[in-house]
A tleap script that builds the chain and sets N, CA, C and O, in Angstrom:
source leaprc.protein.ff14SB
mol = sequence {
  NMET LEU THR GLU ASN GLN LEU LYS ASP GLY
  ASP THR VAL THR VAL PRO THR ASN LEU LYS
  VAL LYS GLY LEU SER LEU VAL VAL MET ILE
  ASP THR LYS VAL ASN ASN THR ARG LEU VAL
  ASP ASP ASP HIE ASP ILE ASP CYS LYS ILE
  LYS ARG ILE GLY ALA MET LYS LEU LYS SER
  GLN PHE VAL LYS LYS CALA
}
set mol.1.N position { -129.164 -44.850 209.629 }
set mol.1.CA position { -130.189 -45.850 209.804 }
set mol.1.C position { -129.568 -47.239 209.680 }
set mol.1.O position { -128.844 -47.506 208.721 }
set mol.2.N position { -129.843 -48.125 210.637 }
set mol.2.CA position { -129.307 -49.479 210.623 }
set mol.2.C position { -130.194 -50.397 209.792 }
set mol.2.O position { -131.421 -50.347 209.876 }
set mol.3.N position { -129.556 -51.222 208.999 }
set mol.3.CA position { -130.308 -52.251 208.293 }
set mol.3.C position { -130.359 -53.478 209.185 }
set mol.3.O position { -129.594 -53.569 210.145 }
set mol.4.N position { -131.233 -54.416 208.894 }
set mol.4.CA position { -131.384 -55.567 209.771 }
set mol.4.C position { -130.177 -56.496 209.744 }
set mol.4.O position { -130.002 -57.283 210.673 }
set mol.5.N position { -129.338 -56.433 208.713 }
set mol.5.CA position { -128.181 -57.316 208.622 }
set mol.5.C position { -126.897 -56.668 209.111 }
set mol.5.O position { -125.844 -57.304 209.076 }
set mol.6.N position { -126.951 -55.438 209.559 }
set mol.6.CA position { -125.753 -54.747 210.003 }
set mol.6.C position { -125.363 -55.244 211.388 }
set mol.6.O position { -126.203 -55.348 212.281 }
set mol.7.N position { -124.072 -55.553 211.558 }
set mol.7.CA position { -123.582 -56.053 212.844 }
set mol.7.C position { -123.356 -54.917 213.812 }
set mol.7.O position { -123.041 -53.794 213.420 }
set mol.8.N position { -123.524 -55.230 215.097 }
set mol.8.CA position { -123.207 -54.275 216.158 }
set mol.8.C position { -122.588 -55.060 217.311 }
set mol.8.O position { -122.661 -56.288 217.337 }
set mol.9.N position { -121.986 -54.363 218.252 }
set mol.9.CA position { -121.348 -55.010 219.398 }
set mol.9.C position { -122.333 -55.903 220.139 }
set mol.9.O position { -123.483 -55.526 220.364 }
set mol.10.N position { -121.865 -57.096 220.517 }
set mol.10.CA position { -122.679 -58.007 221.294 }
set mol.10.C position { -123.523 -58.969 220.472 }
set mol.10.O position { -124.154 -59.864 221.035 }
set mol.11.N position { -123.547 -58.804 219.153 }
set mol.11.CA position { -124.337 -59.703 218.304 }
set mol.11.C position { -123.757 -61.116 218.318 }
set mol.11.O position { -122.570 -61.316 218.576 }
set mol.12.N position { -124.619 -62.085 218.036 }
set mol.12.CA position { -124.202 -63.465 217.852 }
set mol.12.C position { -124.128 -63.732 216.354 }
set mol.12.O position { -125.064 -63.431 215.613 }
set mol.13.N position { -123.014 -64.295 215.919 }
set mol.13.CA position { -122.830 -64.619 214.510 }
set mol.13.C position { -122.477 -66.098 214.377 }
set mol.13.O position { -122.078 -66.738 215.349 }
set mol.14.N position { -122.626 -66.630 213.173 }
set mol.14.CA position { -122.217 -67.998 212.889 }
set mol.14.C position { -121.228 -67.995 211.738 }
set mol.14.O position { -121.170 -67.055 210.945 }
set mol.15.N position { -120.455 -69.064 211.664 }
set mol.15.CA position { -119.475 -69.234 210.603 }
set mol.15.C position { -120.100 -70.156 209.555 }
set mol.15.O position { -120.347 -71.325 209.852 }
set mol.16.N position { -120.365 -69.664 208.328 }
set mol.16.CA position { -121.074 -70.477 207.343 }
set mol.16.C position { -120.215 -71.539 206.648 }
set mol.16.O position { -120.761 -72.434 206.002 }
set mol.17.N position { -118.898 -71.462 206.764 }
set mol.17.CA position { -118.008 -72.461 206.164 }
set mol.17.C position { -116.902 -72.799 207.158 }
set mol.17.O position { -116.688 -72.061 208.119 }
set mol.18.N position { -116.205 -73.896 206.938 }
set mol.18.CA position { -115.055 -74.230 207.766 }
set mol.18.C position { -113.947 -73.215 207.501 }
set mol.18.O position { -113.647 -72.904 206.348 }
set mol.19.N position { -113.338 -72.697 208.576 }
set mol.19.CA position { -112.249 -71.726 208.447 }
set mol.19.C position { -111.006 -72.264 209.125 }
set mol.19.O position { -111.043 -72.617 210.303 }
set mol.20.N position { -109.894 -72.331 208.386 }
set mol.20.CA position { -108.622 -72.697 209.005 }
set mol.20.C position { -108.111 -71.507 209.798 }
set mol.20.O position { -108.225 -70.360 209.366 }
set mol.21.N position { -107.546 -71.792 210.963 }
set mol.21.CA position { -106.963 -70.744 211.793 }
set mol.21.C position { -105.524 -70.559 211.340 }
set mol.21.O position { -104.718 -71.487 211.396 }
set mol.22.N position { -105.213 -69.356 210.892 }
set mol.22.CA position { -103.900 -69.058 210.344 }
set mol.22.C position { -102.817 -69.255 211.411 }
set mol.22.O position { -102.912 -68.699 212.505 }
set mol.23.N position { -101.799 -70.041 211.090 }
set mol.23.CA position { -100.688 -70.266 212.001 }
set mol.23.C position { -100.882 -71.431 212.956 }
set mol.23.O position { -99.955 -71.786 213.684 }
set mol.24.N position { -102.065 -72.033 212.968 }
set mol.24.CA position { -102.353 -73.166 213.848 }
set mol.24.C position { -102.981 -74.293 213.036 }
set mol.24.O position { -103.401 -74.095 211.896 }
set mol.25.N position { -103.038 -75.458 213.630 }
set mol.25.CA position { -103.662 -76.593 212.946 }
set mol.25.C position { -105.112 -76.766 213.385 }
set mol.25.O position { -105.620 -77.887 213.417 }
set mol.26.N position { -105.777 -75.673 213.721 }
set mol.26.CA position { -107.176 -75.703 214.160 }
set mol.26.C position { -108.096 -75.258 213.035 }
set mol.26.O position { -107.698 -74.524 212.131 }
set mol.27.N position { -109.333 -75.724 213.117 }
set mol.27.CA position { -110.358 -75.331 212.151 }
set mol.27.C position { -111.594 -74.895 212.921 }
set mol.27.O position { -112.051 -75.598 213.823 }
set mol.28.N position { -112.133 -73.734 212.564 }
set mol.28.CA position { -113.425 -73.313 213.101 }
set mol.28.C position { -114.471 -73.974 212.214 }
set mol.28.O position { -114.563 -73.676 211.023 }
set mol.29.N position { -115.255 -74.868 212.796 }
set mol.29.CA position { -116.183 -75.691 212.031 }
set mol.29.C position { -117.415 -74.900 211.579 }
set mol.29.O position { -117.769 -73.876 212.162 }
set mol.30.N position { -118.041 -75.399 210.542 }
set mol.30.CA position { -119.236 -74.794 209.974 }
set mol.30.C position { -120.332 -74.692 211.044 }
set mol.30.O position { -120.470 -75.589 211.875 }
set mol.31.N position { -121.092 -73.623 211.025 }
set mol.31.CA position { -122.193 -73.339 211.952 }
set mol.31.C position { -121.755 -73.146 213.398 }
set mol.31.O position { -122.568 -73.302 214.309 }
set mol.32.N position { -120.489 -72.811 213.629 }
set mol.32.CA position { -120.021 -72.474 214.972 }
set mol.32.C position { -120.616 -71.130 215.362 }
set mol.32.O position { -120.513 -70.158 214.614 }
set mol.33.N position { -121.242 -71.077 216.541 }
set mol.33.CA position { -121.811 -69.819 217.026 }
set mol.33.C position { -120.735 -69.043 217.773 }
set mol.33.O position { -119.982 -69.599 218.574 }
set mol.34.N position { -120.683 -67.762 217.494 }
set mol.34.CA position { -119.744 -66.857 218.143 }
set mol.34.C position { -120.579 -65.814 218.870 }
set mol.34.O position { -121.287 -65.030 218.237 }
set mol.35.N position { -120.501 -65.799 220.210 }
set mol.35.CA position { -121.283 -64.883 221.031 }
set mol.35.C position { -120.450 -63.676 221.440 }
set mol.35.O position { -119.219 -63.715 221.418 }
set mol.36.N position { -121.133 -62.617 221.808 }
set mol.36.CA position { -120.502 -61.414 222.369 }
set mol.36.C position { -119.378 -60.877 221.497 }
set mol.36.O position { -118.247 -60.719 221.959 }
set mol.37.N position { -119.685 -60.602 220.258 }
set mol.37.CA position { -118.691 -60.044 219.356 }
set mol.37.C position { -118.436 -58.575 219.692 }
set mol.37.O position { -119.303 -57.886 220.229 }
set mol.38.N position { -117.250 -58.122 219.371 }
set mol.38.CA position { -116.906 -56.714 219.566 }
set mol.38.C position { -116.334 -56.199 218.253 }
set mol.38.O position { -115.358 -56.749 217.743 }
set mol.39.N position { -116.927 -55.164 217.711 }
set mol.39.CA position { -116.475 -54.607 216.441 }
set mol.39.C position { -115.289 -53.682 216.669 }
set mol.39.O position { -115.279 -52.893 217.614 }
set mol.40.N position { -114.286 -53.783 215.796 }
set mol.40.CA position { -113.082 -52.963 215.902 }
set mol.40.C position { -112.740 -52.395 214.526 }
set mol.40.O position { -113.165 -52.925 213.500 }
set mol.41.N position { -111.974 -51.321 214.521 }
set mol.41.CA position { -111.469 -50.742 213.274 }
set mol.41.C position { -110.037 -51.210 213.091 }
set mol.41.O position { -109.098 -50.589 213.589 }
set mol.42.N position { -109.883 -52.305 212.376 }
set mol.42.CA position { -108.574 -52.910 212.157 }
set mol.42.C position { -108.662 -53.684 210.848 }
set mol.42.O position { -109.675 -53.603 210.153 }
set mol.43.N position { -107.614 -54.436 210.500 }
set mol.43.CA position { -107.697 -55.244 209.283 }
set mol.43.C position { -108.711 -56.380 209.442 }
set mol.43.O position { -109.248 -56.880 208.454 }
set mol.44.N position { -108.971 -56.784 210.687 }
set mol.44.CA position { -110.055 -57.707 211.002 }
set mol.44.C position { -111.146 -56.895 211.698 }
set mol.44.O position { -110.850 -55.988 212.476 }
set mol.45.N position { -112.390 -57.219 211.420 }
set mol.45.CA position { -113.504 -56.395 211.894 }
set mol.45.C position { -114.056 -56.812 213.251 }
set mol.45.O position { -114.663 -55.993 213.941 }
set mol.46.N position { -113.859 -58.078 213.653 }
set mol.46.CA position { -114.535 -58.612 214.829 }
set mol.46.C position { -113.543 -59.252 215.785 }
set mol.46.O position { -112.758 -60.107 215.376 }
set mol.47.N position { -113.566 -58.851 217.056 }
set mol.47.CA position { -112.849 -59.535 218.131 }
set mol.47.C position { -113.861 -60.396 218.866 }
set mol.47.O position { -114.972 -59.949 219.150 }
set mol.48.N position { -113.480 -61.639 219.178 }
set mol.48.CA position { -114.422 -62.532 219.845 }
set mol.48.C position { -113.661 -63.664 220.532 }
set mol.48.O position { -112.444 -63.787 220.391 }
set mol.49.N position { -114.392 -64.477 221.267 }
set mol.49.CA position { -113.856 -65.694 221.852 }
set mol.49.C position { -114.703 -66.852 221.359 }
set mol.49.O position { -115.932 -66.787 221.374 }
set mol.50.N position { -114.039 -67.909 220.922 }
set mol.50.CA position { -114.731 -69.091 220.434 }
set mol.50.C position { -114.405 -70.243 221.367 }
set mol.50.O position { -113.242 -70.471 221.700 }
set mol.51.N position { -115.441 -70.975 221.793 }
set mol.51.CA position { -115.234 -72.105 222.693 }
set mol.51.C position { -114.246 -73.087 222.076 }
set mol.51.O position { -114.284 -73.349 220.874 }
set mol.52.N position { -113.365 -73.625 222.910 }
set mol.52.CA position { -112.345 -74.613 222.553 }
set mol.52.C position { -111.231 -74.065 221.673 }
set mol.52.O position { -110.300 -74.796 221.337 }
set mol.53.N position { -111.309 -72.782 221.288 }
set mol.53.CA position { -110.246 -72.185 220.480 }
set mol.53.C position { -109.644 -70.991 221.200 }
set mol.53.O position { -108.422 -70.859 221.261 }
set mol.54.N position { -110.480 -70.121 221.744 }
set mol.54.CA position { -110.001 -68.956 222.474 }
set mol.54.C position { -110.255 -67.669 221.718 }
set mol.54.O position { -111.151 -67.595 220.878 }
set mol.55.N position { -109.460 -66.659 222.022 }
set mol.55.CA position { -109.629 -65.338 221.420 }
set mol.55.C position { -109.291 -65.398 219.933 }
set mol.55.O position { -108.296 -66.002 219.531 }
set mol.56.N position { -110.134 -64.761 219.127 }
set mol.56.CA position { -109.965 -64.758 217.675 }
set mol.56.C position { -110.273 -63.377 217.129 }
set mol.56.O position { -110.966 -62.576 217.755 }
set mol.57.N position { -109.742 -63.126 215.956 }
set mol.57.CA position { -110.098 -61.945 215.179 }
set mol.57.C position { -110.653 -62.464 213.861 }
set mol.57.O position { -109.997 -63.240 213.165 }
set mol.58.N position { -111.861 -62.035 213.522 }
set mol.58.CA position { -112.524 -62.495 212.308 }
set mol.58.C position { -112.828 -61.328 211.389 }
set mol.58.O position { -112.967 -60.190 211.836 }
set mol.59.N position { -112.930 -61.620 210.112 }
set mol.59.CA position { -113.385 -60.634 209.157 }
set mol.59.C position { -114.880 -60.812 208.980 }
set mol.59.O position { -115.381 -61.937 208.962 }
set mol.60.N position { -115.591 -59.705 208.850 }
set mol.60.CA position { -117.046 -59.769 208.749 }
set mol.60.C position { -117.513 -60.479 207.490 }
set mol.60.O position { -118.651 -60.946 207.447 }
set mol.61.N position { -116.688 -60.575 206.479 }
set mol.61.CA position { -117.094 -61.259 205.245 }
set mol.61.C position { -117.190 -62.769 205.435 }
set mol.61.O position { -117.777 -63.453 204.597 }
set mol.62.N position { -116.627 -63.303 206.516 }
set mol.62.CA position { -116.645 -64.750 206.764 }
set mol.62.C position { -117.645 -65.172 207.815 }
set mol.62.O position { -117.591 -66.315 208.270 }
set mol.63.N position { -118.560 -64.303 208.223 }
set mol.63.CA position { -119.578 -64.657 209.206 }
set mol.63.C position { -120.946 -64.181 208.719 }
set mol.63.O position { -121.049 -63.330 207.836 }
set mol.64.N position { -121.990 -64.751 209.316 }
set mol.64.CA position { -123.336 -64.250 209.062 }
set mol.64.C position { -124.047 -64.093 210.388 }
set mol.64.O position { -123.774 -64.821 211.342 }
set mol.65.N position { -124.953 -63.147 210.442 }
set mol.65.CA position { -125.669 -62.843 211.665 }
set mol.65.C position { -126.622 -63.980 212.012 }
set mol.65.O position { -127.336 -64.487 211.147 }
set mol.66.N position { -126.628 -64.379 213.287 }
set mol.66.CA position { -127.481 -65.495 213.710 }
set mol.66.C position { -128.856 -65.010 214.091 }
set mol.66.O position { -129.710 -65.810 214.473 }
savepdb mol mol.pdb
quit
C-alpha cells in the first residue's frame, strides 16, 4: 500500500534547502522544482534533470514531494 508521501517515477519534487553540487561550483537553490524524476536502486535514489544544471542524482532525504 502506498502512502501519500511515497515517491514514484515521474513525480515532481522540490529541494527544501540550498544544495552544493559535489565537484562543481554550482548550487541547487531552495525551492527548485525537479520534474520527471526516475527512481533507481543505487547510492542515490533519484535520477533527474534540473534546468540550468543538467542531469543530477539526488538522495530522497534531500527532497520533498511537491
